[in-house]
C-alpha positions as CSV (number, residue, x, y, z in Angstrom):
1,M,-29.5,-13.8,-2.8
2,K,-29.5,-10.1,-3.7
3,K,-27.3,-9.2,-6.6
4,I,-24.1,-7.2,-6.9
5,N,-22.8,-5.0,-9.7
6,Y,-19.1,-5.5,-9.3
7,E,-17.6,-8.8,-8.2
8,L,-14.4,-7.6,-6.6
9,I,-13.7,-4.4,-4.7
10,I,-10.1,-3.6,-3.7
11,S,-9.4,-0.8,-1.3
12,D,-6.3,0.9,0.0
13,F,-6.0,0.9,3.8
14,D,-4.5,4.1,5.3
15,G,-6.2,7.3,4.2
16,T,-8.9,5.2,2.4
17,L,-10.5,2.4,4.3
18,I,-9.7,3.8,7.8
19,T,-10.0,7.3,9.2
20,D,-7.1,9.6,10.1
21,E,-7.5,8.3,13.6
22,Q,-6.8,4.7,12.4
23,K,-10.4,3.6,12.9
24,I,-12.9,1.9,10.6
25,L,-16.3,3.6,10.7
26,P,-19.3,1.4,11.7
27,E,-21.0,2.2,8.4
28,V,-17.9,1.1,6.4
29,K,-17.8,-2.2,8.2
30,E,-21.5,-2.7,7.7
31,A,-21.2,-2.0,4.0
32,I,-18.3,-4.4,3.6
33,D,-20.2,-7.1,5.5
34,E,-23.3,-6.6,3.3
35,Y,-21.3,-6.7,0.1
36,I,-19.6,-10.0,1.2
37,S,-22.9,-11.5,2.3
38,R,-24.2,-11.0,-1.3
39,G,-21.2,-12.9,-2.7
40,G,-18.8,-10.0,-3.4
41,I,-15.1,-10.2,-2.8
42,F,-13.5,-7.4,-0.7
43,A,-9.7,-7.1,-0.5
44,V,-7.2,-4.7,1.0
45,C,-4.1,-3.6,-1.0
46,T,-1.6,-1.6,1.0
47,G,2.0,-0.4,1.1
48,R,2.2,-1.7,4.6
49,M,4.3,-4.8,5.6
50,L,2.4,-8.0,5.8
51,K,3.3,-8.2,9.5
52,S,1.5,-4.9,9.9
53,I,-1.6,-5.4,7.8
54,L,-2.5,-9.0,8.6
55,P,-3.7,-8.4,12.2
56,R,-5.8,-5.4,11.0
57,V,-7.7,-7.3,8.2
58,R,-8.2,-10.2,10.5
59,S,-9.7,-7.9,13.1
60,L,-12.2,-6.8,10.5
61,G,-13.2,-10.4,9.9
62,L,-12.0,-10.3,6.3
63,K,-11.2,-13.6,4.6
64,G,-9.5,-14.4,1.4
65,I,-6.4,-12.5,0.3
66,V,-4.5,-9.4,1.4
67,V,-1.9,-7.5,-0.6
68,A,1.1,-6.0,1.2
69,Y,4.1,-3.9,0.1
70,Q,2.2,-2.4,-2.8
71,G,1.9,-5.8,-4.5
72,T,5.2,-7.3,-3.8
73,V,3.7,-9.7,-1.3
74,I,0.3,-11.4,-1.5
75,A,-1.0,-13.7,1.2
76,E,-4.0,-15.6,2.4
77,I,-5.5,-13.8,5.4
78,E,-6.6,-16.8,7.5
79,S,-3.5,-19.0,7.1
80,G,-0.9,-16.4,6.4
81,K,0.3,-18.5,3.4
82,I,2.3,-16.5,0.9
83,L,0.9,-16.7,-2.6
84,K,3.4,-14.2,-4.1
85,N,6.7,-12.8,-2.7
86,S,8.9,-10.8,-5.1
87,G,11.3,-8.1,-4.2
88,M,14.8,-6.8,-5.0
89,N,18.1,-8.6,-4.7
90,C,21.0,-7.4,-2.5
91,D,22.8,-5.6,-5.4
92,D,19.7,-3.7,-6.4
93,V,18.9,-2.6,-2.8
94,Y,22.5,-1.6,-2.2
95,G,22.4,0.6,-5.3
96,I,19.2,2.2,-4.2
97,C,20.6,2.9,-0.8
98,R,23.7,4.5,-2.2
99,V,21.6,6.9,-4.3
100,I,19.6,7.9,-1.3
101,E,22.7,8.3,0.8
102,E,24.2,10.6,-1.9
103,L,21.0,12.7,-1.5
104,D,21.7,12.8,2.2
105,N,18.4,11.2,3.3
106,N,17.5,8.6,5.8
107,I,16.6,5.0,4.7
108,N,14.3,2.3,5.8
109,V,14.7,-1.2,4.3
110,Y,12.1,-3.9,4.5
111,S,13.2,-7.5,4.4
112,G,10.5,-10.0,5.2
113,N,9.1,-9.2,8.6
114,N,12.0,-7.0,9.5
115,L,12.3,-3.2,9.2
116,Y,15.8,-1.7,9.4
117,T,16.5,2.0,9.7
118,D,19.3,4.5,10.1
119,L,17.0,6.9,11.8
120,P,17.5,7.6,15.5
121,S,14.9,5.9,17.7
122,D,13.7,9.3,18.9
123,N,12.9,10.6,15.4
124,Q,9.3,12.0,15.5
125,Y,8.4,10.5,12.1
126,L,9.8,7.1,13.0
127,I,7.9,7.1,16.3
128,K,4.6,7.9,14.7
129,Y,5.3,5.4,11.9
130,E,6.0,2.6,14.4
131,K,2.8,3.5,16.4
132,I,0.6,3.4,13.3
133,T,2.0,0.2,11.7
134,G,2.6,-1.7,15.0
135,V,6.1,-2.6,13.8
136,S,9.2,-1.7,15.7
137,A,12.3,-0.8,13.6
138,T,15.8,-2.2,14.2
139,S,18.3,0.6,14.3
140,V,21.4,0.2,12.1
141,E,24.7,1.9,13.0
142,G,26.6,3.3,10.0
143,K,25.5,3.2,6.4
144,I,22.4,1.2,5.6
145,S,24.0,0.3,2.2
146,D,26.9,-1.4,4.0
147,F,24.5,-3.3,6.2
148,V,22.5,-4.5,3.2
149,K,25.6,-5.7,1.5
150,K,27.1,-7.4,4.5
151,N,23.9,-9.2,5.3
152,K,23.0,-9.9,1.7
153,L,19.4,-8.7,2.2
154,F,16.6,-9.5,-0.1
155,C,14.1,-6.6,0.3
156,E,10.5,-6.0,-0.7
157,K,10.8,-2.3,-0.4
158,V,13.0,0.7,0.5
159,A,11.6,3.9,1.9
160,C,12.4,7.3,3.2
161,L,10.6,9.1,6.0
162,V,10.6,12.8,5.4
163,S,8.8,16.0,6.4
164,P,5.7,16.7,4.2
165,E,7.4,19.9,2.8
166,N,10.4,17.9,1.7
167,R,8.5,14.9,0.2
168,E,8.0,16.3,-3.3
169,K,11.7,17.2,-3.8
170,L,12.9,13.8,-2.7
171,Y,10.3,12.1,-4.8
172,S,11.4,14.1,-7.9
173,D,15.1,13.5,-7.2
174,L,14.6,9.7,-6.8
175,K,12.3,9.6,-9.9
176,S,15.1,11.2,-12.0
177,R,17.7,8.8,-10.6
178,L,15.8,5.6,-10.5
179,D,12.8,5.8,-12.8
180,G,12.7,3.0,-15.4
181,K,14.7,0.7,-13.1
182,F,12.4,0.7,-10.1
183,D,9.0,1.9,-9.1
184,V,9.2,5.2,-7.1
185,T,6.0,6.3,-5.4
186,C,4.4,7.8,-2.3
187,S,1.8,6.3,0.0
188,A,1.6,9.1,2.6
189,S,2.6,12.7,3.1
190,V,5.9,11.6,4.9
191,L,6.8,8.6,2.7
192,V,8.7,8.1,-0.5
193,E,9.1,4.5,-1.5
194,I,11.0,2.4,-4.0
195,S,9.9,-1.1,-5.0
196,P,10.4,-3.5,-7.9
197,L,9.5,-2.1,-11.3
198,N,5.9,-3.1,-12.4
199,D,5.3,-4.8,-9.0
200,N,2.6,-2.3,-8.1
201,K,-1.0,-2.2,-7.0
202,G,-2.3,-2.4,-10.6
203,E,-0.5,-5.7,-11.1
204,A,-1.9,-6.8,-7.7
205,L,-5.4,-6.1,-8.8
206,K,-4.9,-8.2,-11.9
207,F,-3.5,-11.0,-9.8
208,L,-6.6,-11.0,-7.5
209,A,-9.0,-10.8,-10.4
210,D,-7.3,-13.8,-12.1
211,Y,-7.1,-15.7,-8.8
212,Y,-10.9,-15.3,-8.3
213,S,-11.7,-15.5,-12.0
214,V,-13.3,-12.1,-12.1
215,P,-13.2,-10.0,-15.3
216,Y,-11.2,-6.8,-14.9
217,S,-14.3,-4.9,-16.0
218,K,-16.0,-6.2,-12.9
219,T,-13.4,-4.8,-10.4
220,V,-13.4,-1.6,-8.4
221,A,-10.3,0.0,-6.9
222,I,-10.4,2.7,-4.2
223,G,-7.3,4.8,-3.2
224,D,-6.0,8.1,-1.9
225,N,-2.3,8.4,-2.9
226,L,0.2,8.1,-5.8
227,N,0.8,4.4,-5.1
228,D,-2.9,3.7,-5.8
229,I,-2.9,5.2,-9.3
230,P,-1.9,1.9,-11.0
231,M,-4.8,0.0,-9.5
232,I,-7.2,2.9,-10.1
233,K,-6.2,2.8,-13.8
234,A,-6.4,-1.0,-14.0
235,A,-9.8,-1.4,-12.4
236,G,-13.1,-1.5,-14.3
237,L,-14.1,1.4,-12.0
238,G,-11.3,3.4,-10.4
239,C,-12.3,5.5,-7.4
240,A,-10.4,8.3,-5.6
241,V,-11.5,9.3,-2.1
242,G,-12.2,13.0,-1.4
243,N,-9.0,13.5,0.5
244,A,-6.8,12.3,-2.4
245,P,-4.5,14.8,-4.2
246,S,-5.5,16.1,-7.6
247,T,-3.0,13.9,-9.4
248,V,-5.0,10.9,-8.1
249,K,-8.4,12.4,-8.7
250,E,-7.5,13.2,-12.3
251,V,-7.2,9.5,-13.2
252,A,-10.2,8.3,-11.3
253,D,-13.6,7.5,-12.8
254,Y,-15.4,8.6,-9.6
255,I,-14.5,10.8,-6.7
256,S,-16.1,9.9,-3.4
257,A,-16.4,11.3,0.1
258,T,-13.3,11.5,2.3
259,N,-11.9,8.6,4.3
260,N,-13.2,10.3,7.4
261,D,-16.7,10.5,5.9
262,G,-17.1,6.8,5.0
263,A,-15.8,6.8,1.4
264,V,-15.6,3.0,1.1
265,A,-19.2,2.6,2.4
266,Q,-20.4,5.2,-0.1
267,I,-18.7,3.5,-3.0
268,I,-19.9,0.0,-2.0
269,K,-23.5,1.2,-1.8
270,K,-23.4,3.2,-5.0
271,F,-21.6,0.8,-7.2
272,G,-21.1,-2.5,-5.4
273,L,-24.7,-3.3,-4.4
274,A,-27.2,-3.7,-7.2
């Protein structure tokens, strides 16, 4: 069998593994297949719900483990068996929602396979988000915080859909209000997300490496946004795709082509295959 350099490669999904048109390039699929055939382990780590990412990784023919919700949920691809499921209790989620409501922003709360929102169904960002993820949101009348409290929701994540020009301000405001208690990050130009503290992609990378008995030094992480920084830092080789913002590129060991130009294939061929 031909050798490999790194035993485990973990890639973000949106903006990294797939193109802006939500497609995987043939050369990327071929590189993944070649890497796996040589004994390498390829995994996807995303901020998406498990309900959203499972069908996509299965369609790629991937086996093993997938990470959802930024690391809050980890599951077996083939069986769907949950290996890890952490999150935030009702009181914590209620408090987060109250802060966001005070900032006069919309809220999405994620509880298991359910997505609840206070956005109107005709909101342009919600429509696009539902189309991309393949998940339909349940609209909530009134304050989301009251809904969370009434239904005693345990949630993996809370998020806000905003216009790209407003993302940085909301991100900054929420960091100042919630930092140190929860993880505040961004996974797309229209998303600001809050999840359990230290339940991030970096910890997910360590979980996968330990699960497969791979030294951290033999791992590669590939990402494009702020939520990928923890795993880029934790990996033996941290890679940022060419379309990543400067804050992500600054912490990476290597900067590749863009997601639209087969970044993951380039990284696998350059570093994964001996």
